[in-house]
C-alpha positions in Angstrom: 11.6 -23.2 13.4 8.7 -25.1 14.9 6.0 -27.5 13.6 2.4 -26.8 14.4 -0.6 -29.1 14.2 -4.0 -27.6 13.7 -7.3 -28.9 12.2 -5.5 -32.2 11.4 -2.8 -30.5 9.4 0.9 -30.4 10.2 2.9 -27.4 9.0 6.3 -25.9 9.5 7.1 -22.2 10.1 10.1 -20.0 10.1 11.2 -18.4 13.4 12.0 -15.0 11.8 8.6 -14.8 10.3 6.9 -16.0 13.5 8.7 -13.2 15.5 7.1 -10.6 13.1 3.6 -12.3 13.4 3.4 -13.1 9.7 0.9 -15.7 8.6 2.8 -18.4 6.7 3.4 -22.1 6.6 5.0 -25.0 4.7 2.3 -27.6 4.8 3.3 -31.3 5.1 1.5 -34.0 3.1 -0.7 -35.0 6.0 -4.3 -34.2 6.7 -5.9 -34.1 3.2 -8.4 -36.1 1.1 -6.1 -37.2 -1.9 -5.6 -40.9 -2.4 -2.3 -42.7 -3.2 0.1 -41.8 -4.6 -0.7 -38.2 -3.7 -1.7 -39.0 -0.1 -2.9 -36.9 1.3 -2.7 -33.0 1.2 -1.7 -32.7 -2.4 -2.4 -29.1 -3.8 -1.6 -29.5 -7.5 -3.9 -30.8 -10.3 -0.9 -31.2 -12.7 0.1 -34.4 -11.0 -3.1 -36.4 -11.9 -5.1 -35.8 -8.8 -8.7 -34.5 -9.2 -9.6 -30.8 -9.0 -12.2 -31.6 -6.3 -9.6 -33.1 -4.1 -7.1 -30.2 -4.7 -9.7 -27.5 -4.0 -10.7 -29.3 -0.7 -7.0 -29.6 0.4 -6.4 -26.0 -0.4 -9.4 -24.8 1.5 -8.3 -26.9 4.5 -4.9 -25.1 4.4 -6.3 -21.7 3.8 -8.8 -22.1 6.6 -5.9 -22.0 9.0 -5.4 -18.3 8.1 -9.2 -17.5 7.7 -8.9 -17.6 3.9 -10.4 -19.8 1.1 -9.6 -20.9 -2.4 -10.9 -17.8 -4.0 -8.5 -15.5 -2.0 -5.4 -17.0 -3.5 -3.0 -15.4 -6.0 -0.8 -18.1 -7.6 0.8 -19.0 -11.0 1.5 -21.7 -13.4 5.1 -22.5 -12.3 7.5 -23.0 -15.2 11.0 -22.9 -13.8 11.6 -19.4 -15.0 12.7 -15.9 -13.7 9.3 -14.4 -14.1 7.8 -12.5 -11.3 4.2 -11.3 -10.9 2.7 -8.7 -8.7 -1.0 -8.6 -7.8 -3.3 -6.7 -5.5 -6.2 -9.0 -6.1 -6.6 -12.8 -6.1 -6.7 -14.8 -9.2 -10.3 -15.4 -10.2 -11.0 -19.2 -10.1 -12.2 -19.2 -13.7 -9.3 -17.3 -15.0 -6.2 -19.3 -16.3 -2.9 -19.0 -14.4 -0.3 -16.6 -15.5 3.1 -18.4 -16.1 5.8 -17.5 -13.6 7.8 -18.5 -10.6 7.4 -15.7 -8.0 4.4 -13.8 -6.7 4.2 -10.6 -4.7 1.5 -8.6 -3.0 0.8 -5.9 -0.4 -2.9 -6.8 0.0 -3.6 -8.6 3.4 -6.7 -10.0 1.8 -4.7 -12.2 -0.6 -3.0 -15.4 0.3 0.0 -16.2 -1.8 0.5 -19.9 -2.6 3.0 -21.8 -4.5 3.6 -25.6 -4.8 6.7 -27.7 -4.2 8.1 -31.2 -4.2 11.9 -30.7 -3.8 12.3 -27.3 -5.4 13.2 -24.5 -3.0 10.5 -22.3 -1.5 11.8 -18.8 -0.6 9.6 -16.5 1.4 10.1 -12.7 1.6 8.5 -10.0 3.9 9.3 -6.3 3.9 8.8 -5.0 7.5 8.3 -1.4 6.5 6.2 -1.6 3.3 4.1 -4.6 4.5 4.8 -6.5 1.2 5.3 -10.2 0.9 6.5 -12.7 -1.8 7.1 -16.3 -2.5 9.6 -17.6 -5.1 9.8 -21.1 -6.6 13.6 -21.9 -7.1 14.3 -25.3 -8.6 17.7 -25.8 -10.1 16.6 -23.9 -13.2 15.0 -21.0 -11.2 18.2 -20.9 -8.9 20.6 -20.6 -11.9 18.3 -17.9 -13.4 18.4 -16.0 -10.1 14.6 -16.0 -9.5 15.2 -14.8 -5.9 17.2 -11.8 -7.2 14.5 -11.0 -9.6 11.9 -11.2 -6.7 13.8 -8.8 -4.5 14.4 -6.4 -7.5 10.6 -6.5 -8.4 9.8 -5.7 -4.7 12.1 -2.7 -4.9 10.8 -1.5 -8.4 7.1 -2.0 -7.9 6.7 -1.3 -4.2 9.7 0.8 -3.2 11.1 -1.8 -0.8 14.5 -1.5 0.7 16.6 -4.6 0.9 17.6 -3.8 4.6 13.9 -4.1 5.5 13.3 -7.5 3.9 13.6 -10.8 5.8 13.8 -14.0 3.7 13.4 -17.7 4.6 14.4 -20.8 2.6 11.8 -23.5 3.4 11.8 -27.4 3.2 13.3 -28.6 -0.1 15.8 -31.2 -1.3 19.2 -31.1 0.4 22.5 -31.2 -1.2 23.2 -34.9 -0.1 20.2 -36.0 -2.4 20.7 -33.7 -5.2 23.1 -35.3 -7.7 23.4 -33.5 -11.0 24.8 -34.4 -14.4 27.5 -32.7 -16.5 25.3 -30.3 -18.4 23.5 -29.0 -15.2 26.9 -28.8 -13.6 28.2 -26.5 -16.4 25.1 -24.3 -16.2 25.7 -24.0 -12.4 29.3 -23.0 -13.0 28.2 -20.3 -15.5 25.6 -19.0 -13.0 28.0 -19.0 -10.1 31.4 -18.4 -11.5 33.0 -17.0 -8.3 31.1 -19.4 -5.9 31.2 -22.7 -7.7 33.1 -24.5 -4.9 30.5 -23.2 -2.4 27.5 -24.5 -4.3 28.9 -27.8 -5.7 30.0 -30.7 -3.8 31.9 -33.7 -5.3 32.0 -37.1 -3.7 33.0 -40.5 -5.2 33.0 -39.1 -8.7 29.5 -37.5 -8.4 28.5 -33.9 -8.2 25.9 -32.5 -6.0 24.1 -29.0 -6.1 23.5 -27.2 -2.8 20.5 -25.1 -3.7 20.1 -23.8 -0.2 23.5 -22.3 -0.2 23.1 -21.0 -3.8 20.0 -19.2 -3.0 21.4 -17.8 0.3 24.5 -16.5 -1.6 22.3 -14.7 -4.1 20.3 -13.1 -1.4 23.5 -12.0 0.4 24.3 -9.8 -2.6 21.6 -7.2 -1.7 22.0 -7.7 1.5 18.8 -8.4 3.2 17.9 -7.9 6.9 18.1 -11.6 7.4 18.1 -14.9 5.7 16.8 -18.0 7.5 17.4 -21.6 6.1 15.1 -24.2 7.4 17.6 -27.1 6.7 14.8 -29.5 6.2 15.4 -32.0 3.3 12.2 -33.2 1.6 13.9 -36.3 0.1 14.9 -37.5 3.6 11.3 -37.7 4.9 8.7 -38.7 2.3 6.3 -39.6 5.1 6.1 -35.8 5.8 6.9 -34.1 2.5 6.4 -34.8 -1.2 9.7 -35.4 -3.0 9.8 -35.7 -6.8 13.3 -37.3 -6.8 12.9 -39.6 -3.8 9.5 -40.9 -5.1 10.6 -41.1 -8.7 8.2 -38.4 -9.9 5.1 -40.3 -8.7 3.9 -37.9 -6.0 2.0 -34.8 -5.1 3.0 -31.2 -4.2 2.9 -29.4 -0.9 1.9 -25.8 -0.4 3.9 -22.8 0.9 1.5 -20.1 1.9 2.1 -16.5 3.0 0.0 -13.3 3.5 0.8 -9.9 5.0 -0.5 -8.3 8.2 -4.0 -6.7 8.2 
C-alpha cells in the first residue's frame, strides 16, 4: 500500500489494484491551488471553494492518468444507497445525478468521488473490466451502499463476485468516530448479528468501526479479495481532509479510478 509523488501531488494506492495494473489513487490535500481552509488540493465546490480552483485541482489529478475534467463521471453525493452506471462522462454543463456509487466499463471515463472522513470503496472486476467507487459514510454504510454496488455490477454488467477485488481507502478510523445513541441504534438495526464487531465501547462512549462494517458487508458475497488501507484521515490532517477533526471547516479529497484500455 504505497504512496506516490508525481507532478507535485501525493497519492496513495492499494496493493491489490496495483498488482492488476489498475489506474487509481486516493489523493492527499497537497499540490493544489486552493487557499485556506481548503489548502490545497480541494476537489469540491460544495465547501465554499471557487469553481476555478476545483477545476484546476481536478485537472492536476486527472493529468496523472492522462485524463481531464471533461472525462469524469461523478455524482452529487447524498449519503444514499443509490448507484449509477454510465458509459459516458458527465457533460460539464449537465447537473450531477444524485447518488453514492458510480460504475463504468469504459476506459475513457475516470470515475471520481470526494471524501473527508467517509469511506471510499473501490471495486474492479478482473474478467469484465468493470470498475466502481462507492461513498460510504455512516449513513451509506448502514444502508449497505457497498452491497448495492456489487449487486448493480452483477445485474448491469454480468459480473461475478468471485472476480471482483475491493479496497477500502483512507477514511476516519474507529478511534475517532464516536457516535450518539440514535446512530448507535441505527447501526444495531443494520448489523443485528455483527453489532459487537462494528461497535466499540470505551469509557461510556460508543465508536463505530466503518472499515470493519463495510468489510463484513462485502464478505457476504464473497469477493475475490478485500483490502483495507488502515489509514485514518482524522489522525493526519496535514495529509488528508477530515470533516470531524477540522470541525467541518475543510475541503474534500479525491478517489479516482478507471479501467484498463
